[in-house]
N, CA, C and O atoms as a Tinker XYZ file with bonds, in Angstrom:
   436  protein
     1  N      6.406000  -32.655000  -44.488000    73     2
     2  CA     7.676000  -31.975000  -44.897000    64     1     3
     3  C      8.705000  -33.062000  -44.556000    63     2     4     5
     4  O      9.727000  -33.114000  -45.240000    81     3
     5  N      8.510000  -33.968000  -43.513000    73     3     6
     6  CA     9.346000  -34.919000  -43.313000    64     5     7
     7  C      9.164000  -36.553000  -43.810000    63     6     8     9
     8  O      8.060000  -37.090000  -43.903000    81     7
     9  N     10.083000  -37.036000  -44.023000    73     7    10
    10  CA     9.687000  -38.669000  -44.557000    64     9    11
    11  C      9.060000  -39.393000  -43.510000    63    10    12    13
    12  O      8.288000  -40.297000  -43.831000    81    11
    13  N      9.291000  -39.114000  -42.148000    73    11    14
    14  CA     8.805000  -39.837000  -41.134000    64    13    15
    15  C      7.742000  -38.993000  -40.268000    63    14    16    17
    16  O      8.072000  -37.932000  -39.739000    81    15
    17  N      6.460000  -39.523000  -40.156000    73    15    18
    18  CA     5.464000  -38.722000  -39.808000    64    17    19
    19  C      5.723000  -38.238000  -38.130000    63    18    20    21
    20  O      5.397000  -37.112000  -37.752000    81    19
    21  N      6.241000  -39.080000  -37.370000    73    19    22
    22  CA     6.346000  -38.919000  -36.145000    64    21    23
    23  C      7.641000  -38.274000  -35.558000    63    22    24    25
    24  O      7.940000  -38.422000  -34.373000    81    23
    25  N      8.523000  -37.432000  -36.584000    73    23    26
    26  CA     9.794000  -36.990000  -36.265000    64    25    27
    27  C      9.517000  -35.627000  -35.600000    63    26    28    29
    28  O     10.473000  -35.075000  -35.055000    81    27
    29  N      8.512000  -35.126000  -35.588000    73    27    30
    30  CA     8.289000  -33.933000  -34.843000    64    29    31
    31  C      6.639000  -33.807000  -34.601000    63    30    32    33
    32  O      5.789000  -34.199000  -35.400000    81    31
    33  N      6.391000  -33.182000  -33.334000    73    31    34
    34  CA     5.074000  -32.920000  -32.747000    64    33    35
    35  C      5.187000  -31.773000  -32.353000    63    34    36    37
    36  O      6.180000  -31.442000  -31.704000    81    35
    37  N      4.117000  -30.830000  -32.677000    73    35    38
    38  CA     3.799000  -29.550000  -32.121000    64    37    39
    39  C      5.137000  -28.810000  -32.104000    63    38    40    41
    40  O      5.418000  -28.069000  -31.162000    81    39
    41  N      5.965000  -29.001000  -33.136000    73    39    42
    42  CA     7.256000  -28.145000  -33.417000    64    41    43
    43  C      8.300000  -28.475000  -32.517000    63    42    44    45
    44  O      9.222000  -27.681000  -32.335000    81    43
    45  N      8.240000  -29.715000  -31.859000    73    43    46
    46  CA     9.410000  -30.357000  -31.442000    64    45    47
    47  C      9.978000  -31.561000  -31.768000    63    46    48    49
    48  O      9.248000  -32.429000  -32.247000    81    47
    49  N     11.113000  -31.771000  -31.601000    73    47    50
    50  CA    11.582000  -33.068000  -32.080000    64    49    51
    51  C     11.388000  -34.321000  -31.069000    63    50    52    53
    52  O     11.964000  -34.331000  -29.981000    81    51
    53  N     10.588000  -35.319000  -31.470000    73    51    54
    54  CA    10.240000  -36.488000  -30.605000    64    53    55
    55  C     10.581000  -37.788000  -31.222000    63    54    56    57
    56  O      9.855000  -38.764000  -31.028000    81    55
    57  N     11.790000  -37.866000  -32.057000    73    55    58
    58  CA    12.104000  -39.161000  -32.427000    64    57    59
    59  C     12.933000  -39.861000  -31.452000    63    58    60    61
    60  O     12.965000  -41.090000  -31.513000    81    59
    61  N     13.722000  -39.143000  -30.410000    73    59    62
    62  CA    14.507000  -39.709000  -29.645000    64    61    63
    63  C     14.159000  -40.132000  -28.282000    63    62    64    65
    64  O     14.912000  -40.741000  -27.522000    81    63
    65  N     12.836000  -39.724000  -28.013000    73    63    66
    66  CA    12.108000  -40.125000  -26.721000    64    65    67
    67  C     12.297000  -41.617000  -26.400000    63    66    68    69
    68  O     12.806000  -42.043000  -25.363000    81    67
    69  N     11.792000  -42.406000  -27.484000    73    67    70
    70  CA    11.858000  -43.891000  -26.919000    64    69    71
    71  C     13.248000  -44.485000  -26.524000    63    70    72    73
    72  O     13.261000  -45.534000  -25.880000    81    71
    73  N     14.461000  -43.852000  -26.886000    73    71    74
    74  CA    15.825000  -44.038000  -26.510000    64    73    75
    75  C     15.915000  -43.931000  -25.190000    63    74    76    77
    76  O     16.246000  -44.836000  -24.424000    81    75
    77  N     15.563000  -42.601000  -24.847000    73    75    78
    78  CA    15.821000  -42.067000  -23.332000    64    77    79
    79  C     14.881000  -42.888000  -22.487000    63    78    80    81
    80  O     15.243000  -43.213000  -21.356000    81    79
    81  N     13.657000  -43.261000  -22.967000    73    79    82
    82  CA    12.775000  -44.202000  -21.984000    64    81    83
    83  C     13.365000  -45.567000  -21.723000    63    82    84    85
    84  O     13.372000  -46.148000  -20.638000    81    83
    85  N     13.903000  -46.034000  -22.968000    73    83    86
    86  CA    14.751000  -47.307000  -22.763000    64    85    87
    87  C     15.872000  -47.189000  -21.868000    63    86    88    89
    88  O     16.154000  -48.155000  -21.159000    81    87
    89  N     16.517000  -46.176000  -21.812000    73    87    90
    90  CA    17.477000  -46.291000  -20.700000    64    89    91
    91  C     17.261000  -45.889000  -19.370000    63    90    92    93
    92  O     18.087000  -46.191000  -18.508000    81    91
    93  N     16.145000  -45.178000  -19.071000    73    91    94
    94  CA    15.475000  -45.016000  -17.868000    64    93    95
    95  C     14.943000  -46.249000  -17.283000    63    94    96    97
    96  O     15.036000  -46.477000  -16.077000    81    95
    97  N     14.346000  -47.108000  -18.174000    73    95    98
    98  CA    13.703000  -48.094000  -18.006000    64    97    99
    99  C     14.543000  -49.238000  -17.440000    63    98   100   101
   100  O     14.168000  -50.012000  -16.560000    81    99
   101  N     15.823000  -49.249000  -18.106000    73    99   102
   102  CA    16.870000  -50.293000  -17.797000    64   101   103
   103  C     17.499000  -49.743000  -16.349000    63   102   104   105
   104  O     17.771000  -50.556000  -15.465000    81   103
   105  N     17.713000  -48.313000  -16.163000    73   103   106
   106  CA    18.161000  -47.990000  -14.989000    64   105   107
   107  C     17.323000  -48.310000  -13.700000    63   106   108   109
   108  O     17.753000  -48.554000  -12.573000    81   107
   109  N     15.888000  -48.244000  -14.183000    73   107   110
   110  CA    14.855000  -48.439000  -12.868000    64   109   111
   111  C     15.010000  -50.045000  -12.707000    63   110   112   113
   112  O     15.011000  -50.524000  -11.573000    81   111
   113  N     15.139000  -50.859000  -13.835000    73   111   114
   114  CA    15.008000  -52.134000  -13.268000    64   113   115
   115  C     16.285000  -52.505000  -12.667000    63   114   116   117
   116  O     16.231000  -53.353000  -11.776000    81   115
   117  N     17.366000  -52.052000  -12.972000    73   115   118
   118  CA    18.576000  -52.432000  -11.960000    64   117   119
   119  C     18.490000  -52.038000  -10.723000    63   118   120   121
   120  O     18.887000  -52.784000   -9.828000    81   119
   121  N     17.938000  -50.752000  -10.433000    73   119   122
   122  CA    17.580000  -50.073000   -9.115000    64   121   123
   123  C     16.715000  -51.158000   -8.547000    63   122   124   125
   124  O     16.953000  -51.498000   -7.388000    81   123
   125  N     15.609000  -51.830000   -9.289000    73   123   126
   126  CA    14.517000  -52.397000   -8.308000    64   125   127
   127  C     15.170000  -53.774000   -8.073000    63   126   128   129
   128  O     14.819000  -54.378000   -7.059000    81   127
   129  N     16.165000  -54.394000   -8.969000    73   127   130
   130  CA    16.618000  -55.651000   -8.725000    64   129   131
   131  C     17.505000  -55.614000   -7.595000    63   130   132   133
   132  O     17.510000  -56.481000   -6.721000    81   131
   133  N     18.295000  -54.556000   -7.617000    73   131   134
   134  CA    19.177000  -54.297000   -6.248000    64   133   135
   135  C     18.448000  -53.994000   -5.077000    63   134   136   137
   136  O     18.911000  -54.452000   -4.032000    81   135
   137  N     17.573000  -53.429000   -5.023000    73   135   138
   138  CA    16.453000  -52.992000   -3.821000    64   137   139
   139  C     15.708000  -54.371000   -3.476000    63   138   140   141
   140  O     15.900000  -54.837000   -2.353000    81   139
   141  N     15.049000  -54.907000   -4.181000    73   139   142
   142  CA    14.345000  -56.213000   -3.922000    64   141   143
   143  C     15.199000  -57.470000   -3.581000    63   142   144   145
   144  O     14.993000  -58.154000   -2.579000    81   143
   145  N     16.005000  -57.674000   -4.337000    73   143   146
   146  CA    17.207000  -58.971000   -4.232000    64   145   147
   147  C     18.464000  -58.221000   -3.267000    63   146   148   149
   148  O     19.411000  -57.617000   -3.772000    81   147
   149  N     18.312000  -58.351000   -2.183000    73   147   150
   150  CA    19.209000  -57.779000   -1.482000    64   149   151
   151  C     20.305000  -58.755000   -1.070000    63   150   152   153
   152  O     21.450000  -58.397000   -0.793000    81   151
   153  N     19.842000  -60.097000   -1.048000    73   151   154
   154  CA    21.101000  -61.194000   -1.047000    64   153   155
   155  C     21.981000  -61.127000   -2.337000    63   154   156   157
   156  O     21.694000  -60.559000   -3.391000    81   155
   157  N     23.130000  -61.837000   -2.029000    73   155   158
   158  CA    24.085000  -61.982000   -3.109000    64   157   159
   159  C     23.384000  -62.339000   -4.570000    63   158   160   161
   160  O     22.758000  -63.399000   -4.581000    81   159
   161  N     23.411000  -61.726000   -5.563000    73   159   162
   162  CA    22.780000  -62.132000   -6.778000    64   161   163
   163  C     23.884000  -62.192000   -7.829000    63   162   164   165
   164  O     24.551000  -61.223000   -8.193000    81   163
   165  N     24.000000  -63.470000   -8.282000    73   163   166
   166  CA    25.110000  -63.666000   -9.255000    64   165   167
   167  C     25.031000  -62.963000  -10.507000    63   166   168   169
   168  O     26.039000  -62.817000  -11.198000    81   167
   169  N     23.714000  -62.441000  -10.908000    73   167   170
   170  CA    23.270000  -61.689000  -12.240000    64   169   171
   171  C     23.913000  -60.220000  -12.083000    63   170   172   173
   172  O     24.158000  -59.536000  -13.077000    81   171
   173  N     24.171000  -59.776000  -10.764000    73   171   174
   174  CA    24.634000  -58.507000  -10.868000    64   173   175
   175  C     25.872000  -58.410000   -9.827000    63   174   176   177
   176  O     25.942000  -58.882000   -8.692000    81   175
   177  N     26.848000  -57.639000  -10.566000    73   175   178
   178  CA    28.194000  -57.411000   -9.816000    64   177   179
   179  C     28.397000  -55.944000   -9.999000    63   178   180   181
   180  O     27.660000  -55.173000  -10.614000    81   179
   181  N     29.480000  -55.682000   -9.387000    73   179   182
   182  CA    29.937000  -54.074000   -9.256000    64   181   183
   183  C     29.991000  -53.505000  -10.808000    63   182   184   185
   184  O     29.345000  -52.538000  -11.210000    81   183
   185  N     31.005000  -54.403000  -11.689000    73   183   186
   186  CA    31.292000  -54.145000  -13.006000    64   185   187
   187  C     30.018000  -53.911000  -13.830000    63   186   188   189
   188  O     29.955000  -52.928000  -14.568000    81   187
   189  N     28.971000  -54.805000  -13.728000    73   187   190
   190  CA    27.809000  -54.588000  -14.341000    64   189   191
   191  C     26.970000  -53.332000  -14.152000    63   190   192   193
   192  O     26.374000  -52.722000  -15.040000    81   191
   193  N     27.032000  -52.960000  -12.489000    73   191   194
   194  CA    26.370000  -51.789000  -12.216000    64   193   195
   195  C     27.033000  -50.503000  -12.760000    63   194   196   197
   196  O     26.427000  -49.557000  -13.264000    81   195
   197  N     28.538000  -50.624000  -12.560000    73   195   198
   198  CA    29.108000  -49.157000  -12.886000    64   197   199
   199  C     28.942000  -49.054000  -14.709000    63   198   200   201
   200  O     28.547000  -48.037000  -15.280000    81   199
   201  N     29.309000  -50.236000  -15.354000    73   199   202
   202  CA    29.249000  -50.138000  -16.865000    64   201   203
   203  C     28.034000  -49.741000  -17.279000    63   202   204   205
   204  O     27.958000  -48.862000  -18.137000    81   203
   205  N     26.629000  -50.458000  -16.611000    73   203   206
   206  CA    25.478000  -49.583000  -17.093000    64   205   207
   207  C     24.949000  -48.211000  -16.819000    63   206   208   209
   208  O     24.219000  -47.478000  -17.485000    81   207
   209  N     25.471000  -48.082000  -15.752000    73   207   210
   210  CA    25.489000  -46.539000  -15.400000    64   209   211
   211  C     26.275000  -45.701000  -16.165000    63   210   212   213
   212  O     25.789000  -44.638000  -16.548000    81   211
   213  N     27.410000  -46.000000  -16.452000    73   211   214
   214  CA    28.362000  -45.133000  -17.127000    64   213   215
   215  C     28.020000  -45.073000  -18.668000    63   214   216   217
   216  O     28.269000  -44.083000  -19.356000    81   215
   217  N     27.412000  -46.250000  -19.157000    73   215   218
   218  CA    27.104000  -46.247000  -20.675000    64   217   219
   219  C     25.785000  -45.459000  -20.934000    63   218   220   221
   220  O     25.616000  -44.765000  -21.936000    81   219
   221  N     24.818000  -45.635000  -19.893000    73   219   222
   222  CA    23.564000  -44.804000  -20.089000    64   221   223
   223  C     23.696000  -43.364000  -19.994000    63   222   224   225
   224  O     23.071000  -42.578000  -20.706000    81   223
   225  N     24.610000  -43.011000  -19.004000    73   223   226
   226  CA    24.817000  -41.617000  -18.775000    64   225   227
   227  C     25.594000  -41.085000  -19.928000    63   226   228   229
   228  O     25.368000  -39.926000  -20.276000    81   227
   229  N     26.474000  -41.785000  -20.557000    73   227   230
   230  CA    27.311000  -41.068000  -21.551000    64   229   231
   231  C     26.415000  -41.205000  -23.056000    63   230   232   233
   232  O     26.496000  -40.316000  -23.903000    81   231
   233  N     25.703000  -42.231000  -23.222000    73   231   234
   234  CA    24.916000  -42.219000  -24.381000    64   233   235
   235  C     23.756000  -41.409000  -24.395000    63   234   236   237
   236  O     23.307000  -41.055000  -25.485000    81   235
   237  N     23.136000  -41.023000  -23.211000    73   235   238
   238  CA    22.052000  -40.257000  -23.208000    64   237   239
   239  C     22.425000  -38.947000  -23.312000    63   238   240   241
   240  O     21.715000  -38.203000  -23.988000    81   239
   241  N     23.600000  -38.433000  -22.665000    73   239   242
   242  CA    24.117000  -37.115000  -22.832000    64   241   243
   243  C     24.662000  -36.835000  -24.163000    63   242   244   245
   244  O     24.751000  -35.651000  -24.489000    81   243
   245  N     25.054000  -37.775000  -25.007000    73   243   246
   246  CA    25.412000  -37.701000  -26.391000    64   245   247
   247  C     24.266000  -37.525000  -27.159000    63   246   248   249
   248  O     24.348000  -36.742000  -28.106000    81   247
   249  N     23.093000  -38.162000  -26.918000    73   247   250
   250  CA    21.889000  -38.166000  -27.405000    64   249   251
   251  C     21.342000  -36.660000  -27.410000    63   250   252   253
   252  O     21.086000  -36.039000  -28.442000    81   251
   253  N     21.197000  -36.154000  -26.091000    73   251   254
   254  CA    20.946000  -35.021000  -25.905000    64   253   255
   255  C     21.648000  -34.014000  -26.544000    63   254   256   257
   256  O     21.028000  -33.114000  -27.111000    81   255
   257  N     22.740000  -34.040000  -26.531000    73   255   258
   258  CA    23.553000  -32.992000  -27.400000    64   257   259
   259  C     23.348000  -33.025000  -28.914000    63   258   260   261
   260  O     23.187000  -32.048000  -29.645000    81   259
   261  N     23.382000  -34.445000  -29.295000    73   259   262
   262  CA    22.849000  -34.351000  -30.920000    64   261   263
   263  C     21.475000  -33.780000  -31.192000    63   262   264   265
   264  O     21.190000  -33.082000  -32.166000    81   263
   265  N     20.621000  -34.170000  -30.181000    73   263   266
   266  CA    19.308000  -33.685000  -30.363000    64   265   267
   267  C     19.284000  -31.985000  -30.529000    63   266   268   269
   268  O     18.624000  -31.393000  -31.383000    81   267
   269  N     20.040000  -31.430000  -29.647000    73   267   270
   270  CA    20.186000  -29.949000  -29.749000    64   269   271
   271  C     20.595000  -29.599000  -31.002000    63   270   272   273
   272  O     19.972000  -28.713000  -31.587000    81   271
   273  N     21.625000  -30.186000  -31.578000    73   271   274
   274  CA    22.387000  -29.763000  -32.929000    64   273   275
   275  C     21.070000  -29.957000  -33.899000    63   274   276   277
   276  O     20.669000  -29.029000  -34.601000    81   275
   277  N     20.427000  -31.264000  -33.875000    73   275   278
   278  CA    19.483000  -31.574000  -34.847000    64   277   279
   279  C     18.454000  -30.425000  -34.910000    63   278   280   281
   280  O     18.158000  -29.833000  -35.948000    81   279
   281  N     17.943000  -30.176000  -33.695000    73   279   282
   282  CA    16.759000  -29.342000  -33.565000    64   281   283
   283  C     17.019000  -27.872000  -33.732000    63   282   284   285
   284  O     16.059000  -27.103000  -33.787000    81   283
   285  N     18.396000  -27.377000  -33.827000    73   283   286
   286  CA    18.829000  -26.111000  -34.229000    64   285   287
   287  C     18.836000  -26.128000  -35.623000    63   286   288   289
   288  O     18.289000  -25.217000  -36.245000    81   287
   289  N     19.440000  -27.137000  -36.238000    73   287   290
   290  CA    19.597000  -27.041000  -37.618000    64   289   291
   291  C     18.165000  -27.212000  -38.419000    63   290   292   293
   292  O     18.073000  -26.736000  -39.550000    81   291
   293  N     17.179000  -27.818000  -37.888000    73   291   294
   294  CA    15.828000  -28.316000  -38.569000    64   293   295
   295  C     15.039000  -26.762000  -38.158000    63   294   296   297
   296  O     14.025000  -26.492000  -38.801000    81   295
   297  N     15.409000  -25.995000  -37.337000    73   295   298
   298  CA    14.701000  -24.966000  -36.807000    64   297   299
   299  C     13.246000  -25.335000  -35.911000    63   298   300   301
   300  O     12.231000  -24.640000  -35.953000    81   299
   301  N     13.400000  -26.526000  -35.144000    73   299   302
   302  CA    12.243000  -26.883000  -34.237000    64   301   303
   303  C     12.750000  -26.260000  -32.775000    63   302   304   305
   304  O     13.789000  -25.646000  -32.535000    81   303
   305  N     11.801000  -26.581000  -31.998000    73   303   306
   306  CA    11.920000  -26.336000  -30.602000    64   305   307
   307  C     12.478000  -27.424000  -29.895000    63   306   308   309
   308  O     12.244000  -28.559000  -30.310000    81   307
   309  N     13.248000  -27.241000  -28.793000    73   307   310
   310  CA    13.864000  -28.187000  -27.863000    64   309   311
   311  C     12.507000  -28.839000  -27.122000    63   310   312   313
   312  O     11.448000  -28.240000  -26.936000    81   311
   313  N     12.844000  -30.346000  -26.716000    73   311   314
   314  CA    11.832000  -30.978000  -25.974000    64   313   315
   315  C     12.348000  -31.209000  -24.595000    63   314   316   317
   316  O     13.203000  -32.030000  -24.263000    81   315
   317  N     11.577000  -30.201000  -23.693000    73   315   318
   318  CA    11.981000  -30.385000  -22.194000    64   317   319
   319  C     12.030000  -31.718000  -21.607000    63   318   320   321
   320  O     12.736000  -31.977000  -20.632000    81   319
   321  N     11.193000  -32.667000  -22.269000    73   319   322
   322  CA    11.147000  -34.165000  -21.717000    64   321   323
   323  C     12.369000  -34.883000  -22.086000    63   322   324   325
   324  O     12.671000  -35.916000  -21.489000    81   323
   325  N     13.081000  -34.415000  -23.015000    73   323   326
   326  CA    14.354000  -35.138000  -23.050000    64   325   327
   327  C     15.294000  -34.554000  -22.161000    63   326   328   329
   328  O     16.170000  -35.322000  -21.762000    81   327
   329  N     15.327000  -33.399000  -21.758000    73   327   330
   330  CA    16.375000  -32.944000  -20.874000    64   329   331
   331  C     15.835000  -33.532000  -19.379000    63   330   332   333
   332  O     16.756000  -33.878000  -18.640000    81   331
   333  N     14.717000  -33.662000  -18.933000    73   331   334
   334  CA    13.985000  -34.194000  -17.736000    64   333   335
   335  C     14.481000  -35.616000  -17.643000    63   334   336   337
   336  O     14.899000  -36.128000  -16.604000    81   335
   337  N     14.399000  -36.221000  -18.837000    73   335   338
   338  CA    14.628000  -37.712000  -18.946000    64   337   339
   339  C     16.079000  -38.030000  -18.561000    63   338   340   341
   340  O     16.436000  -38.893000  -17.759000    81   339
   341  N     16.929000  -37.115000  -19.328000    73   339   342
   342  CA    18.477000  -37.093000  -19.113000    64   341   343
   343  C     19.047000  -36.858000  -17.607000    63   342   344   345
   344  O     20.083000  -37.346000  -17.156000    81   343
   345  N     18.116000  -35.984000  -16.917000    73   343   346
   346  CA    18.521000  -35.719000  -15.509000    64   345   347
   347  C     17.999000  -36.911000  -14.601000    63   346   348   349
   348  O     18.624000  -37.224000  -13.587000    81   347
   349  N     16.889000  -37.541000  -14.969000    73   347   350
   350  CA    16.652000  -38.721000  -14.431000    64   349   351
   351  C     17.530000  -40.002000  -14.444000    63   350   352   353
   352  O     17.835000  -40.725000  -13.496000    81   351
   353  N     17.868000  -40.104000  -15.791000    73   351   354
   354  CA    19.006000  -41.075000  -16.064000    64   353   355
   355  C     20.455000  -40.998000  -15.489000    63   354   356   357
   356  O     21.214000  -41.919000  -15.187000    81   355
   357  N     20.628000  -39.656000  -15.421000    73   355   358
   358  CA    22.088000  -39.199000  -14.467000    64   357   359
   359  C     21.746000  -39.330000  -13.013000    63   358   360   361
   360  O     22.683000  -39.606000  -12.265000    81   359
   361  N     20.729000  -39.199000  -12.570000    73   359   362
   362  CA    20.496000  -39.261000  -11.081000    64   361   363
   363  C     20.206000  -41.029000  -10.828000    63   362   364   365
   364  O     20.562000  -41.477000   -9.738000    81   363
   365  N     19.734000  -41.737000  -11.576000    73   363   366
   366  CA    19.733000  -43.200000  -11.570000    64   365   367
   367  C     21.027000  -43.864000  -11.683000    63   366   368   369
   368  O     21.291000  -44.968000  -11.208000    81   367
   369  N     21.895000  -43.037000  -12.414000    73   367   370
   370  CA    23.125000  -43.632000  -12.826000    64   369   371
   371  C     23.982000  -43.397000  -11.718000    63   370   372   373
   372  O     24.829000  -44.254000  -11.467000    81   371
   373  N     23.899000  -42.317000  -10.972000    73   371   374
   374  CA    24.534000  -42.145000   -9.848000    64   373   375
   375  C     24.315000  -42.804000   -8.569000    63   374   376   377
   376  O     25.241000  -43.120000   -7.821000    81   375
   377  N     22.996000  -43.025000   -8.307000    73   375   378
   378  CA    22.507000  -43.758000   -7.163000    64   377   379
   379  C     22.736000  -45.231000   -7.178000    63   378   380   381
   380  O     23.133000  -45.815000   -6.170000    81   379
   381  N     22.478000  -45.877000   -8.369000    73   379   382
   382  CA    22.662000  -47.217000   -8.742000    64   381   383
   383  C     24.019000  -47.666000   -7.998000    63   382   384   385
   384  O     24.014000  -48.431000   -7.034000    81   383
   385  N     25.100000  -47.141000   -8.519000    73   383   386
   386  CA    26.361000  -47.685000   -7.882000    64   385   387
   387  C     26.532000  -47.353000   -6.204000    63   386   388   389
   388  O     27.070000  -48.122000   -5.408000    81   387
   389  N     26.126000  -46.435000   -5.973000    73   387   390
   390  CA    26.100000  -45.877000   -4.349000    64   389   391
   391  C     25.119000  -46.953000   -3.617000    63   390   392   393
   392  O     25.409000  -47.395000   -2.506000    81   391
   393  N     24.215000  -47.253000   -4.148000    73   391   394
   394  CA    23.299000  -48.541000   -3.637000    64   393   395
   395  C     23.868000  -49.755000   -3.611000    63   394   396   397
   396  O     23.729000  -50.488000   -2.632000    81   395
   397  N     24.551000  -50.097000   -4.649000    73   395   398
   398  CA    25.083000  -51.372000   -4.727000    64   397   399
   399  C     26.191000  -51.606000   -3.824000    63   398   400   401
   400  O     26.295000  -52.617000   -3.129000    81   399
   401  N     27.002000  -50.665000   -3.851000    73   399   402
   402  CA    28.322000  -50.865000   -3.068000    64   401   403
   403  C     27.883000  -50.583000   -1.441000    63   402   404   405
   404  O     28.429000  -51.205000   -0.530000    81   403
   405  N     27.052000  -49.780000   -1.253000    73   403   406
   406  CA    26.611000  -49.598000    0.404000    64   405   407
   407  C     26.053000  -50.937000    0.620000    63   406   408   409
   408  O     26.472000  -51.492000    1.635000    81   407
   409  N     25.012000  -51.740000   -0.255000    73   407   410
   410  CA    24.440000  -52.949000    0.220000    64   409   411
   411  C     25.485000  -54.033000    0.340000    63   410   412   413
   412  O     25.412000  -54.862000    1.246000    81   411
   413  N     26.501000  -54.046000   -0.596000    73   411   414
   414  CA    27.545000  -55.126000   -0.722000    64   413   415
   415  C     28.521000  -54.900000    0.432000    63   414   416   417
   416  O     29.310000  -55.783000    0.770000    81   415
   417  N     28.464000  -53.785000    0.995000    73   415   418
   418  CA    29.643000  -53.458000    2.118000    64   417   419
   419  C     28.802000  -54.184000    3.693000    63   418   420   421
   420  O     29.369000  -54.747000    4.630000    81   419
   421  N     27.462000  -53.936000    3.537000    73   419   422
   422  CA    26.759000  -54.457000    4.825000    64   421   423
   423  C     26.615000  -55.815000    4.716000    63   422   424   425
   424  O     26.587000  -56.508000    5.733000    81   423
   425  N     26.522000  -56.274000    3.658000    73   423   426
   426  CA    26.314000  -58.066000    3.396000    64   425   427
   427  C     27.665000  -58.690000    3.663000    63   426   428   429
   428  O     27.640000  -59.879000    3.981000    81   427
   429  N     28.905000  -58.058000    3.583000    73   427   430
   430  CA    30.144000  -58.900000    3.459000    64   429   431
   431  C     30.518000  -58.776000    5.043000    63   430   432   433
   432  O     31.488000  -59.397000    5.478000    81   431
   433  N     29.794000  -58.034000    5.809000    73   431   434
   434  CA    30.261000  -57.938000    7.468000    64   433   435
   435  C     29.832000  -58.872000    8.223000    63   434   436
   436  O     30.118000  -58.878000    9.420000    81   435
């Protein structure tokens, strides 16, 4: 029915899952870099952490909203994995700046 085979699997839209996974992996990499490299790292600063967190939350939220509209128009079921990955991305997007600024406060003292 569709031009791309993997657009739907078992009645759910699965085309956007790799994008959500990419944002989640980027947030996890940032998290582990901040945890493992506790000393001052020139690669990561407050602007980087805040901008990556904000962009990942905003874009994944927009993708979740758009996937809901697409699923409704096509007549498919929603994918709970997209919602749970959005919650994970939002959680990491909130935790990452908190961890960064709390560790920066300790290292500056």
